TORVEXDREN-556327 format. One record per residue: x, y, z of N, C-alpha, C, O in turn; residue number from 1; residue in three letters. Coordinates in steps of 0.02 Angstrom, whole numbers, always signed. Atoms other than C-alpha are relative to their C-alpha. Example, Ala and Ser with C-alpha at 12.3 -4.5 7.8 and 13.67 -1.06 7.14 Angstrom:
// residues 2
<rec n_u="+45" n_v="-59" n_w="+0" ca_u="+615" ca_v="-225" ca_w="+390" c_u="+45" c_v="+60" c_w="+0" o_u="+97" o_v="+59" o_w="+33" tormar="1" pagu="ala"/>
<rec n_u="-42" n_v="-59" n_w="-3" ca_u="+684" ca_v="-53" ca_w="+357" c_u="-39" c_v="+55" c_w="+37" o_u="-14" o_v="+110" o_w="+45" tormar="2" pagu="ser"/>
//
This chain:
// residues 127
<rec n_u="+41" n_v="-59" n_w="+0" ca_u="+0" ca_v="+0" ca_w="+0" c_u="+43" c_v="+62" c_w="+0" o_u="+94" o_v="+66" o_w="+34" tormar="1" pagu="met"/>
<rec n_u="-36" n_v="-64" n_w="+1" ca_u="+59" ca_v="+173" ca_w="-38" c_u="-46" c_v="+53" c_w="+30" o_u="-104" o_v="+40" o_w="+46" tormar="2" pagu="thr"/>
<rec n_u="+40" n_v="-54" n_w="-29" ca_u="+0" ca_v="+341" ca_w="+27" c_u="-58" c_v="+20" c_w="-46" o_u="-105" o_v="+52" o_w="-24" tormar="3" pagu="ser"/>
<rec n_u="+54" n_v="-19" n_w="+48" ca_u="-107" ca_v="+361" ca_w="-130" c_u="-51" c_v="-56" c_w="-8" o_u="-103" o_v="-46" o_w="-41" tormar="4" pagu="arg"/>
<rec n_u="+48" n_v="+55" n_w="+5" ca_u="-193" ca_v="+191" ca_w="-115" c_u="-60" c_v="+15" c_w="+44" o_u="-51" o_v="+31" o_w="+103" tormar="5" pagu="thr"/>
<rec n_u="+59" n_v="-14" n_w="-41" ca_u="-372" ca_v="+215" ca_w="-57" c_u="-9" c_v="-55" c_w="+54" o_u="+5" o_v="-114" o_w="+42" tormar="6" pagu="pro"/>
<rec n_u="+13" n_v="+46" n_w="-56" ca_u="-416" ca_v="+135" ca_w="+110" c_u="-70" c_v="-28" c_w="-10" o_u="-118" o_v="+11" o_w="-16" tormar="7" pagu="ile"/>
<rec n_u="+67" n_v="+28" n_w="+10" ca_u="-560" ca_v="+13" ca_w="+89" c_u="-45" c_v="+15" c_w="+60" o_u="-22" o_v="+22" o_w="+117" tormar="8" pagu="pro"/>
<rec n_u="+49" n_v="-13" n_w="-53" ca_u="-719" ca_v="+45" ca_w="+188" c_u="-9" c_v="-61" c_w="+45" o_u="-19" o_v="-55" o_w="+106" tormar="9" pagu="asp"/>
<rec n_u="+11" n_v="+61" n_w="-38" ca_u="-734" ca_v="-136" ca_w="+242" c_u="+59" c_v="-47" c_w="-11" o_u="+80" o_v="-58" o_w="-68" tormar="10" pagu="ile"/>
<rec n_u="-53" n_v="+50" n_w="+3" ca_u="-596" ca_v="-260" ca_w="+281" c_u="-27" c_v="-62" c_w="+35" o_u="-50" o_v="-59" o_w="+91" tormar="11" pagu="val"/>
<rec n_u="+24" n_v="+63" n_w="-28" ca_u="-643" ca_v="-441" ca_w="+310" c_u="+59" c_v="-42" c_w="+21" o_u="+106" o_v="-54" o_w="-18" tormar="12" pagu="thr"/>
<rec n_u="-52" n_v="+42" n_w="-28" ca_u="-534" ca_v="-548" ca_w="+420" c_u="-31" c_v="-65" c_w="+21" o_u="-80" o_v="-65" o_w="+59" tormar="13" pagu="leu"/>
<rec n_u="+27" n_v="+66" n_w="-16" ca_u="-565" ca_v="-734" ca_w="+434" c_u="+45" c_v="-34" c_w="+52" o_u="+103" o_v="-47" o_w="+39" tormar="14" pagu="his"/>
<rec n_u="-36" n_v="+34" n_w="-53" ca_u="-512" ca_v="-815" ca_w="+598" c_u="-39" c_v="-62" c_w="+19" o_u="-91" o_v="-58" o_w="+51" tormar="15" pagu="val"/>
<rec n_u="+38" n_v="+62" n_w="-16" ca_u="-565" ca_v="-998" ca_w="+612" c_u="+6" c_v="-17" c_w="+74" o_u="+61" o_v="-28" o_w="+100" tormar="16" pagu="pro"/>
<rec n_u="+2" n_v="+20" n_w="-70" ca_u="-618" ca_v="-1039" ca_w="+789" c_u="-68" c_v="-29" c_w="+15" o_u="-115" o_v="-24" o_w="-25" tormar="17" pagu="phe"/>
<rec n_u="+64" n_v="+25" n_w="-23" ca_u="-756" ca_v="-1124" ca_w="+886" c_u="-7" c_v="+17" c_w="+74" o_u="+43" o_v="+26" o_w="+109" tormar="18" pagu="arg"/>
<rec n_u="+14" n_v="-15" n_w="-70" ca_u="-838" ca_v="-1088" ca_w="+1052" c_u="-14" c_v="-65" c_w="+35" o_u="-57" o_v="-104" o_w="+14" tormar="19" pagu="val"/>
<rec n_u="+8" n_v="+61" n_w="-39" ca_u="-823" ca_v="-1228" ca_w="+1180" c_u="-14" c_v="+18" c_w="+73" o_u="+8" o_v="+70" o_w="+97" tormar="20" pagu="val"/>
<rec n_u="+12" n_v="-9" n_w="-72" ca_u="-886" ca_v="-1244" ca_w="+1358" c_u="+58" c_v="-32" c_w="+37" o_u="+78" o_v="-88" o_w="+22" tormar="21" pagu="lys"/>
<rec n_u="-56" n_v="+26" n_w="-38" ca_u="-745" ca_v="-1265" ca_w="+1481" c_u="-5" c_v="+27" c_w="+71" o_u="-1" o_v="+87" o_w="+82" tormar="22" pagu="arg"/>
<rec n_u="+4" n_v="-21" n_w="-70" ca_u="-763" ca_v="-1263" ca_w="+1669" c_u="-60" c_v="+45" c_w="+14" o_u="-55" o_v="+89" o_w="+56" tormar="23" pagu="gly"/>
<rec n_u="+60" n_v="-39" n_w="-12" ca_u="-938" ca_v="-1190" ca_w="+1660" c_u="-2" c_v="+67" c_w="-36" o_u="-49" o_v="+106" o_w="-27" tormar="24" pagu="gly"/>
<rec n_u="+0" n_v="-63" n_w="+38" ca_u="-890" ca_v="-1046" ca_w="+1546" c_u="+16" c_v="-15" c_w="-73" o_u="+41" o_v="-69" o_w="-90" tormar="25" pagu="arg"/>
<rec n_u="-13" n_v="+9" n_w="+72" ca_u="-876" ca_v="-1022" ca_w="+1359" c_u="+69" c_v="+28" c_w="-16" o_u="+89" o_v="+80" o_w="+11" tormar="26" pagu="lys"/>
<rec n_u="-68" n_v="-19" n_w="+17" ca_u="-704" ca_v="-1010" ca_w="+1282" c_u="+10" c_v="-7" c_w="-75" o_u="-19" o_v="-52" o_w="-106" tormar="27" pagu="glu"/>
<rec n_u="-14" n_v="+3" n_w="+71" ca_u="-640" ca_v="-977" ca_w="+1107" c_u="+59" c_v="-48" c_w="-11" o_u="+111" o_v="-43" o_w="+22" tormar="28" pagu="met"/>
<rec n_u="-53" n_v="+48" n_w="+16" ca_u="-537" ca_v="-1120" ca_w="+1035" c_u="+18" c_v="+9" c_w="-73" o_u="-25" o_v="+5" o_w="-117" tormar="29" pagu="gln"/>
<rec n_u="-23" n_v="-9" n_w="+69" ca_u="-431" ca_v="-1091" ca_w="+880" c_u="+1" c_v="-67" c_w="-36" o_u="+1" o_v="-120" o_w="-4" tormar="30" pagu="leu"/>
<rec n_u="+0" n_v="+61" n_w="+39" ca_u="-428" ca_v="-1217" ca_w="+739" c_u="+64" c_v="-40" c_w="+10" o_u="+113" o_v="-14" o_w="+37" tormar="31" pagu="ser"/>
<rec n_u="-59" n_v="+43" n_w="-7" ca_u="-307" ca_v="-1363" ca_w="+734" c_u="+59" c_v="+29" c_w="-37" o_u="+52" o_v="+61" o_w="-89" tormar="32" pagu="asp"/>
<rec n_u="-61" n_v="-24" n_w="+32" ca_u="-128" ca_v="-1321" ca_w="+693" c_u="+21" c_v="+69" c_w="+24" o_u="+77" o_v="+90" o_w="+12" tormar="33" pagu="gly"/>
<rec n_u="-16" n_v="-67" n_w="-26" ca_u="-135" ca_v="-1150" ca_w="+777" c_u="+21" c_v="-8" c_w="+73" o_u="-17" o_v="-36" o_w="+113" tormar="34" pagu="val"/>
<rec n_u="-24" n_v="+7" n_w="-68" ca_u="-31" ca_v="-1141" ca_w="+934" c_u="-42" c_v="+43" c_w="+47" o_u="-51" o_v="+103" o_w="+36" tormar="35" pagu="lys"/>
<rec n_u="+43" n_v="-35" n_w="-47" ca_u="-142" ca_v="-1095" ca_w="+1081" c_u="+36" c_v="+6" c_w="+67" o_u="+73" o_v="-39" o_w="+87" tormar="36" pagu="gln"/>
<rec n_u="-32" n_v="-7" n_w="-66" ca_u="-85" ca_v="-1027" ca_w="+1248" c_u="-32" c_v="-49" c_w="+49" o_u="-91" o_v="-67" o_w="+43" tormar="37" pagu="pro"/>
<rec n_u="+26" n_v="+45" n_w="-52" ca_u="-104" ca_v="-1142" ca_w="+1398" c_u="-43" c_v="+40" c_w="+48" o_u="-23" o_v="+93" o_w="+71" tormar="38" pagu="his"/>
<rec n_u="+45" n_v="-33" n_w="-47" ca_u="-250" ca_v="-1095" ca_w="+1507" c_u="-22" c_v="-51" c_w="+51" o_u="-50" o_v="-103" o_w="+33" tormar="39" pagu="arg"/>
<rec n_u="+23" n_v="+46" n_w="-52" ca_u="-283" ca_v="-1178" ca_w="+1672" c_u="-75" c_v="+11" c_w="+11" o_u="-100" o_v="+67" o_w="+9" tormar="40" pagu="thr"/>
<rec n_u="+71" n_v="+0" n_w="-14" ca_u="-463" ca_v="-1222" ca_w="+1708" c_u="-7" c_v="+8" c_w="+76" o_u="+0" o_v="-41" o_w="+112" tormar="41" pagu="asp"/>
<rec n_u="-1" n_v="-13" n_w="-72" ca_u="-482" ca_v="-1140" ca_w="+1879" c_u="-53" c_v="-40" c_w="+37" o_u="-42" o_v="-58" o_w="+95" tormar="42" pagu="ser"/>
<rec n_u="+52" n_v="+41" n_w="-32" ca_u="-643" ca_v="-1235" ca_w="+1917" c_u="+26" c_v="-71" c_w="+12" o_u="+15" o_v="-99" o_w="+66" tormar="43" pagu="thr"/>
<rec n_u="-27" n_v="+68" n_w="-5" ca_u="-557" ca_v="-1401" ca_w="+1885" c_u="+58" c_v="-2" c_w="+50" o_u="+64" o_v="-50" o_w="+89" tormar="44" pagu="leu"/>
<rec n_u="-56" n_v="-2" n_w="-47" ca_u="-400" ca_v="-1351" ca_w="+1982" c_u="-26" c_v="+6" c_w="+71" o_u="+0" o_v="-26" o_w="+117" tormar="45" pagu="val"/>
<rec n_u="+29" n_v="-8" n_w="-67" ca_u="-506" ca_v="-1296" ca_w="+2130" c_u="-30" c_v="-66" c_w="+25" o_u="-23" o_v="-84" o_w="+83" tormar="46" pagu="lys"/>
<rec n_u="+29" n_v="+65" n_w="-18" ca_u="-600" ca_v="-1462" ca_w="+2128" c_u="+54" c_v="-51" c_w="+18" o_u="+47" o_v="-89" o_w="+65" tormar="47" pagu="ala"/>
<rec n_u="-56" n_v="+45" n_w="-16" ca_u="-435" ca_v="-1558" ca_w="+2124" c_u="+29" c_v="+17" c_w="+69" o_u="+43" o_v="-28" o_w="+109" tormar="48" pagu="leu"/>
<rec n_u="-27" n_v="-21" n_w="-65" ca_u="-370" ca_v="-1456" ca_w="+2272" c_u="-46" c_v="-22" c_w="+57" o_u="-23" o_v="-47" o_w="+108" tormar="49" pagu="ala"/>
<rec n_u="+48" n_v="+22" n_w="-51" ca_u="-529" ca_v="-1491" ca_w="+2370" c_u="+3" c_v="-75" c_w="+10" o_u="+3" o_v="-100" o_w="+66" tormar="50" pagu="arg"/>
<rec n_u="-1" n_v="+73" n_w="-4" ca_u="-523" ca_v="-1676" ca_w="+2329" c_u="+60" c_v="-25" c_w="+41" o_u="+53" o_v="-67" o_w="+85" tormar="51" pagu="ala"/>
<rec n_u="-60" n_v="+23" n_w="-36" ca_u="-344" ca_v="-1697" ca_w="+2390" c_u="-1" c_v="+25" c_w="+73" o_u="+25" o_v="-10" o_w="+117" tormar="52" pagu="phe"/>
<rec n_u="+6" n_v="-25" n_w="-69" ca_u="-380" ca_v="-1589" ca_w="+2544" c_u="-47" c_v="-46" c_w="+40" o_u="-31" o_v="-64" o_w="+96" tormar="53" pagu="arg"/>
<rec n_u="+48" n_v="+44" n_w="-33" ca_u="-532" ca_v="-1696" ca_w="+2588" c_u="+31" c_v="-69" c_w="+12" o_u="+19" o_v="-100" o_w="+64" tormar="54" pagu="trp"/>
<rec n_u="-32" n_v="+65" n_w="-8" ca_u="-431" ca_v="-1854" ca_w="+2560" c_u="+48" c_v="+1" c_w="+60" o_u="+48" o_v="-45" o_w="+101" tormar="55" pagu="lys"/>
<rec n_u="-46" n_v="-6" n_w="-57" ca_u="-297" ca_v="-1793" ca_w="+2682" c_u="-38" c_v="+4" c_w="+66" o_u="-17" o_v="-26" o_w="+116" tormar="56" pagu="arg"/>
<rec n_u="+40" n_v="-6" n_w="-60" ca_u="-431" ca_v="-1748" ca_w="+2809" c_u="-28" c_v="-68" c_w="+21" o_u="-31" o_v="-83" o_w="+81" tormar="57" pagu="met"/>
<rec n_u="+26" n_v="+67" n_w="-16" ca_u="-506" ca_v="-1922" ca_w="+2798" c_u="+56" c_v="-46" c_w="+24" o_u="+47" o_v="-84" o_w="+71" tormar="58" pagu="leu"/>
<rec n_u="-57" n_v="+42" n_w="-19" ca_u="-335" ca_v="-2006" ca_w="+2808" c_u="+29" c_v="+18" c_w="+68" o_u="+60" o_v="-23" o_w="+101" tormar="59" pagu="glu"/>
<rec n_u="-27" n_v="-22" n_w="-65" ca_u="-288" ca_v="-1903" ca_w="+2961" c_u="-37" c_v="-31" c_w="+59" o_u="-10" o_v="-34" o_w="+114" tormar="60" pagu="ser"/>
<rec n_u="+39" n_v="+30" n_w="-54" ca_u="-425" ca_v="-1987" ca_w="+3062" c_u="-44" c_v="+49" c_w="+37" o_u="-81" o_v="+29" o_w="+82" tormar="61" pagu="gly"/>
<rec n_u="+41" n_v="-50" n_w="-34" ca_u="-507" ca_v="-1825" ca_w="+3115" c_u="-74" c_v="-12" c_w="-14" o_u="-117" o_v="+0" o_w="+29" tormar="62" pagu="lys"/>
<rec n_u="+68" n_v="+17" n_w="+18" ca_u="-664" ca_v="-1878" ca_w="+3023" c_u="-2" c_v="-75" c_w="-17" o_u="+40" o_v="-100" o_w="-54" tormar="63" pagu="phe"/>
<rec n_u="+3" n_v="+73" n_w="+9" ca_u="-717" ca_v="-2060" ca_w="+3025" c_u="-35" c_v="-20" c_w="-65" o_u="-20" o_v="-73" o_w="-94" tormar="64" pagu="met"/>
<rec n_u="+37" n_v="+17" n_w="+61" ca_u="-835" ca_v="-2057" ca_w="+2876" c_u="-4" c_v="+60" c_w="-46" o_u="+7" o_v="+117" o_w="-26" tormar="65" pagu="thr"/>
<rec n_u="+10" n_v="-54" n_w="+48" ca_u="-864" ca_v="-1957" ca_w="+2719" c_u="-61" c_v="+41" c_w="+18" o_u="-62" o_v="+102" o_w="+8" tormar="66" pagu="met"/>
<rec n_u="+61" n_v="-36" n_w="-20" ca_u="-1037" ca_v="-1913" ca_w="+2783" c_u="+15" c_v="+51" c_w="+54" o_u="-11" o_v="+107" o_w="+53" tormar="67" pagu="ala"/>
<rec n_u="-21" n_v="-45" n_w="-54" ca_u="-958" ca_v="-1835" ca_w="+2938" c_u="+37" c_v="+61" c_w="-29" o_u="+24" o_v="+118" o_w="-10" tormar="68" pagu="glu"/>
<rec n_u="-38" n_v="-53" n_w="+30" ca_u="-836" ca_v="-1735" ca_w="+2834" c_u="-44" c_v="+45" c_w="-44" o_u="-36" o_v="+106" o_w="-43" tormar="69" pagu="leu"/>
<rec n_u="+45" n_v="-38" n_w="+43" ca_u="-971" ca_v="-1682" ca_w="+2710" c_u="-43" c_v="+47" c_w="+43" o_u="-55" o_v="+104" o_w="+24" tormar="70" pagu="ala"/>
<rec n_u="+40" n_v="-42" n_w="-45" ca_u="-1077" ca_v="-1617" ca_w="+2854" c_u="+42" c_v="+58" c_w="+26" o_u="+18" o_v="+114" o_w="+30" tormar="71" pagu="glu"/>
<rec n_u="-45" n_v="-52" n_w="-24" ca_u="-928" ca_v="-1522" ca_w="+2923" c_u="+13" c_v="+53" c_w="-53" o_u="+16" o_v="+113" o_w="-38" tormar="72" pagu="his"/>
<rec n_u="-13" n_v="-45" n_w="+56" ca_u="-895" ca_v="-1445" ca_w="+2751" c_u="-63" c_v="+34" c_w="-26" o_u="-60" o_v="+81" o_w="-65" tormar="73" pagu="glu"/>
<rec n_u="+63" n_v="-29" n_w="+22" ca_u="-1079" ca_v="-1406" ca_w="+2724" c_u="-19" c_v="-17" c_w="-71" o_u="-49" o_v="+24" o_w="-106" tormar="74" pagu="gly"/>
<rec n_u="+17" n_v="+21" n_w="+68" ca_u="-1097" ca_v="-1504" ca_w="+2563" c_u="-33" c_v="-69" c_w="+3" o_u="-31" o_v="-103" o_w="+54" tormar="75" pagu="ile"/>
<rec n_u="+32" n_v="+66" n_w="+5" ca_u="-1192" ca_v="-1659" ca_w="+2506" c_u="+54" c_v="-54" c_w="-5" o_u="+105" o_v="-45" o_w="-39" tormar="76" pagu="ala"/>
<rec n_u="-50" n_v="+53" n_w="+1" ca_u="-1099" ca_v="-1821" ca_w="+2535" c_u="+6" c_v="-31" c_w="-70" o_u="+59" o_v="-56" o_w="-88" tormar="77" pagu="ser"/>
<rec n_u="-4" n_v="+28" n_w="+68" ca_u="-1143" ca_v="-1879" ca_w="+2358" c_u="+47" c_v="+42" c_w="-44" o_u="+84" o_v="+15" o_w="-84" tormar="78" pagu="ser"/>
<rec n_u="-46" n_v="-44" n_w="+36" ca_u="-1052" ca_v="-1727" ca_w="+2287" c_u="+72" c_v="-13" c_w="+22" o_u="+117" o_v="-17" o_w="-20" tormar="79" pagu="tyr"/>
<rec n_u="-68" n_v="+13" n_w="-26" ca_u="-902" ca_v="-1759" ca_w="+2400" c_u="+27" c_v="-65" c_w="-29" o_u="+85" o_v="-69" o_w="-47" tormar="80" pagu="met"/>
<rec n_u="-21" n_v="+64" n_w="+27" ca_u="-896" ca_v="-1939" ca_w="+2340" c_u="+24" c_v="+7" c_w="-72" o_u="+75" o_v="-21" o_w="-91" tormar="81" pagu="thr"/>
<rec n_u="-19" n_v="-9" n_w="+70" ca_u="-891" ca_v="-1885" ca_w="+2158" c_u="+65" c_v="+39" c_w="-7" o_u="+108" o_v="+22" o_w="-47" tormar="82" pagu="arg"/>
<rec n_u="-61" n_v="-41" n_w="+3" ca_u="-758" ca_v="-1752" ca_w="+2188" c_u="+61" c_v="-39" c_w="+25" o_u="+115" o_v="-33" o_w="-2" tormar="83" pagu="val"/>
<rec n_u="-56" n_v="+40" n_w="-26" ca_u="-651" ca_v="-1872" ca_w="+2291" c_u="+28" c_v="-49" c_w="-53" o_u="+86" o_v="-69" o_w="-48" tormar="84" pagu="leu"/>
<rec n_u="-24" n_v="+44" n_w="+54" ca_u="-640" ca_v="-1983" ca_w="+2135" c_u="+56" c_v="+32" c_w="-40" o_u="+95" o_v="-3" o_w="-73" tormar="85" pagu="arg"/>
<rec n_u="-54" n_v="-35" n_w="+36" ca_u="-526" ca_v="-1850" ca_w="+2061" c_u="+69" c_v="-19" c_w="+26" o_u="+118" o_v="-13" o_w="-10" tormar="86" pagu="leu"/>
<rec n_u="-64" n_v="+21" n_w="-28" ca_u="-389" ca_v="-1913" ca_w="+2178" c_u="+25" c_v="-64" c_w="-32" o_u="+83" o_v="-84" o_w="-22" tormar="87" pagu="thr"/>
<rec n_u="-19" n_v="+63" n_w="+33" ca_u="-388" ca_v="-2073" ca_w="+2075" c_u="+25" c_v="+10" c_w="-71" o_u="+44" o_v="-38" o_w="-105" tormar="88" pagu="leu"/>
<rec n_u="-26" n_v="-14" n_w="+67" ca_u="-336" ca_v="-1986" ca_w="+1914" c_u="+74" c_v="-17" c_w="-4" o_u="+110" o_v="-11" o_w="+45" tormar="89" pagu="leu"/>
<rec n_u="-71" n_v="+14" n_w="+11" ca_u="-169" ca_v="-2038" ca_w="+1841" c_u="+40" c_v="+64" c_w="+12" o_u="+17" o_v="+118" o_w="-6" tormar="90" pagu="ala"/>
<rec n_u="-41" n_v="-60" n_w="-15" ca_u="-29" ca_v="-1920" ca_w="+1897" c_u="+14" c_v="+44" c_w="-61" o_u="+16" o_v="+105" o_w="-54" tormar="91" pagu="pro"/>
<rec n_u="-14" n_v="-41" n_w="+59" ca_u="+8" ca_v="-1865" ca_w="+1718" c_u="-61" c_v="+41" c_w="-20" o_u="-54" o_v="+96" o_w="-48" tormar="92" pagu="asp"/>
<rec n_u="+62" n_v="-37" n_w="+15" ca_u="-174" ca_v="-1813" ca_w="+1696" c_u="-8" c_v="+58" c_w="+49" o_u="-26" o_v="+113" o_w="+29" tormar="93" pagu="ile"/>
<rec n_u="+3" n_v="-53" n_w="-50" ca_u="-172" ca_v="-1715" ca_w="+1859" c_u="+49" c_v="+55" c_w="-18" o_u="+33" o_v="+114" o_w="-14" tormar="94" pagu="val"/>
<rec n_u="-51" n_v="-49" n_w="+19" ca_u="-11" ca_v="-1631" ca_w="+1803" c_u="-22" c_v="+42" c_w="-61" o_u="-12" o_v="+102" o_w="-62" tormar="95" pagu="glu"/>
<rec n_u="+22" n_v="-37" n_w="+60" ca_u="-85" ca_v="-1585" ca_w="+1633" c_u="-56" c_v="+49" c_w="+18" o_u="-61" o_v="+103" o_w="-12" tormar="96" pagu="ser"/>
<rec n_u="+54" n_v="-45" n_w="-22" ca_u="-238" ca_v="-1509" ca_w="+1720" c_u="+30" c_v="+60" c_w="+35" o_u="+10" o_v="+117" o_w="+22" tormar="97" pagu="ile"/>
<rec n_u="-32" n_v="-55" n_w="-36" ca_u="-127" ca_v="-1405" ca_w="+1835" c_u="+40" c_v="+45" c_w="-47" o_u="+45" o_v="+105" o_w="-35" tormar="98" pagu="leu"/>
<rec n_u="-39" n_v="-39" n_w="+49" ca_u="-20" ca_v="-1350" ca_w="+1686" c_u="-45" c_v="+35" c_w="-51" o_u="-23" o_v="+81" o_w="-85" tormar="99" pagu="asp"/>
<rec n_u="+45" n_v="-28" n_w="+50" ca_u="-173" ca_v="-1310" ca_w="+1581" c_u="+9" c_v="-30" c_w="-69" o_u="-12" o_v="+0" o_w="-119" tormar="100" pagu="gly"/>
<rec n_u="-13" n_v="+31" n_w="+65" ca_u="-120" ca_v="-1430" ca_w="+1443" c_u="-48" c_v="-58" c_w="-15" o_u="-40" o_v="-92" o_w="-65" tormar="101" pagu="thr"/>
<rec n_u="+49" n_v="+53" n_w="+13" ca_u="-266" ca_v="-1552" ca_w="+1458" c_u="-42" c_v="+20" c_w="-60" o_u="-49" o_v="+79" o_w="-76" tormar="102" pagu="gln"/>
<rec n_u="+41" n_v="-15" n_w="+59" ca_u="-377" ca_v="-1566" ca_w="+1307" c_u="-66" c_v="+32" c_w="+19" o_u="-86" o_v="+31" o_w="+78" tormar="103" pagu="gly"/>
<rec n_u="+64" n_v="-33" n_w="-14" ca_u="-541" ca_v="-1472" ca_w="+1292" c_u="-54" c_v="-48" c_w="+23" o_u="-105" o_v="-27" o_w="+51" tormar="104" pagu="pro"/>
<rec n_u="+50" n_v="+50" n_w="-21" ca_u="-635" ca_v="-1634" ca_w="+1323" c_u="+5" c_v="-16" c_w="+75" o_u="-41" o_v="-47" o_w="+102" tormar="105" pagu="glu"/>
<rec n_u="-9" n_v="+13" n_w="-72" ca_u="-568" ca_v="-1641" ca_w="+1502" c_u="-30" c_v="+59" c_w="+39" o_u="+0" o_v="+112" o_w="+44" tormar="106" pagu="val"/>
<rec n_u="+34" n_v="-51" n_w="-39" ca_u="-693" ca_v="-1543" ca_w="+1606" c_u="-21" c_v="-29" c_w="+66" o_u="-24" o_v="-90" o_w="+74" tormar="107" pagu="thr"/>
<rec n_u="+23" n_v="+24" n_w="-65" ca_u="-752" ca_v="-1553" ca_w="+1785" c_u="-65" c_v="-38" c_w="-7" o_u="-73" o_v="-92" o_w="+23" tormar="108" pagu="leu"/>
<rec n_u="+65" n_v="+34" n_w="+9" ca_u="-928" ca_v="-1599" ca_w="+1731" c_u="+10" c_v="-70" c_w="-29" o_u="-21" o_v="-118" o_w="-6" tormar="109" pagu="ala"/>
<rec n_u="-13" n_v="+65" n_w="+30" ca_u="-861" ca_v="-1739" ca_w="+1623" c_u="+33" c_v="-49" c_w="+49" o_u="+16" o_v="-108" o_w="+50" tormar="110" pagu="gly"/>
<rec n_u="-34" n_v="+43" n_w="-49" ca_u="-747" ca_v="-1806" ca_w="+1760" c_u="-46" c_v="-21" c_w="+57" o_u="-39" o_v="-77" o_w="+83" tormar="111" pagu="leu"/>
<rec n_u="+45" n_v="+18" n_w="-54" ca_u="-885" ca_v="-1802" ca_w="+1890" c_u="-54" c_v="-49" c_w="-22" o_u="-84" o_v="-83" o_w="+20" tormar="112" pagu="leu"/>
<rec n_u="+50" n_v="+48" n_w="+25" ca_u="-1002" ca_v="-1902" ca_w="+1778" c_u="+24" c_v="-72" c_w="+9" o_u="-15" o_v="-116" o_w="+24" tormar="113" pagu="lys"/>
<rec n_u="-29" n_v="+67" n_w="-5" ca_u="-886" ca_v="-2051" ca_w="+1783" c_u="+65" c_v="-2" c_w="-37" o_u="+78" o_v="+38" o_w="-82" tormar="114" pagu="gly"/>
<rec n_u="-66" n_v="+5" n_w="+31" ca_u="-713" ca_v="-2105" ca_w="+1735" c_u="+7" c_v="-66" c_w="-35" o_u="-20" o_v="-117" o_w="-12" tormar="115" pagu="met"/>
<rec n_u="-11" n_v="+63" n_w="+35" ca_u="-660" ca_v="-2235" ca_w="+1609" c_u="+46" c_v="-45" c_w="+41" o_u="+85" o_v="-22" o_w="+83" tormar="116" pagu="pro"/>
<rec n_u="-41" n_v="+48" n_w="-37" ca_u="-579" ca_v="-2392" ca_w="+1676" c_u="+71" c_v="-2" c_w="-25" o_u="+116" o_v="-21" o_w="+12" tormar="117" pagu="leu"/>
<rec n_u="-67" n_v="+3" n_w="+29" ca_u="-430" ca_v="-2379" ca_w="+1558" c_u="+19" c_v="+70" c_w="-23" o_u="-18" o_v="+104" o_w="-58" tormar="118" pagu="val"/>
<rec n_u="-26" n_v="-66" n_w="+21" ca_u="-325" ca_v="-2222" ca_w="+1535" c_u="+48" c_v="-10" c_w="-58" o_u="+86" o_v="-59" o_w="-60" tormar="119" pagu="trp"/>
<rec n_u="-49" n_v="+0" n_w="+53" ca_u="-231" ca_v="-2187" ca_w="+1376" c_u="+59" c_v="+41" c_w="+25" o_u="+60" o_v="+102" o_w="+16" tormar="120" pagu="asp"/>
<rec n_u="-54" n_v="-35" n_w="-34" ca_u="-69" ca_v="-2143" ca_w="+1466" c_u="+53" c_v="+23" c_w="-50" o_u="+94" o_v="+66" o_w="-33" tormar="121" pagu="arg"/>
<rec n_u="-51" n_v="-22" n_w="+49" ca_u="+35" ca_v="-2125" ca_w="+1307" c_u="-8" c_v="+72" c_w="-17" o_u="+41" o_v="+108" o_w="-27" tormar="122" pagu="arg"/>
<rec n_u="+13" n_v="-68" n_w="+20" ca_u="-48" ca_v="-1961" ca_w="+1265" c_u="-21" c_v="+44" c_w="+59" o_u="-34" o_v="+103" o_w="+49" tormar="123" pagu="glu"/>
<rec n_u="+18" n_v="-39" n_w="-59" ca_u="-92" ca_v="-1907" ca_w="+1443" c_u="-70" c_v="+29" c_w="-4" o_u="-82" o_v="+85" o_w="+20" tormar="124" pagu="gly"/>
<rec n_u="+68" n_v="-25" n_w="+4" ca_u="-276" ca_v="-1890" ca_w="+1404" c_u="-49" c_v="-56" c_w="+10" o_u="-30" o_v="-115" o_w="+14" tormar="125" pagu="arg"/>
<rec n_u="+53" n_v="+49" n_w="-12" ca_u="-440" ca_v="-1978" ca_w="+1431" c_u="-21" c_v="-34" c_w="-65" o_u="-18" o_v="-3" o_w="-118" tormar="126" pagu="leu"/>
<rec n_u="+29" n_v="+35" n_w="+58" ca_u="-510" ca_v="-2109" ca_w="+1313" c_u="-75" c_v="+8" c_w="+1" o_u="-109" o_v="-17" o_w="-43" tormar="127" pagu="asp"/>
//
């Protein structure tokens, strides 16, 4: 462009992306092949922290049952049971969640629904 080239009224820019739900919020995900910054899912990280905290509290002997601990924390014992399952995740998956490198398919809602019996550990993601 030179100083004499007219500036167009409309410029169209095409950016391929899709909107995905992640941790209860919507997020823009760029198309494959485009390097994306790592973003930690704060909802998922918070749930992991709670799960490991509750596990330590149960192992310490201060609370004898999950129902006792759930009452102390002011939450439903069924919710606590589902969140405590996060402590059973493979270490590489926990690490990828903390680093923000887990795939978009790894969400708290998905993990609380149920976990597969076999992990694909080669790629550090869920099957």
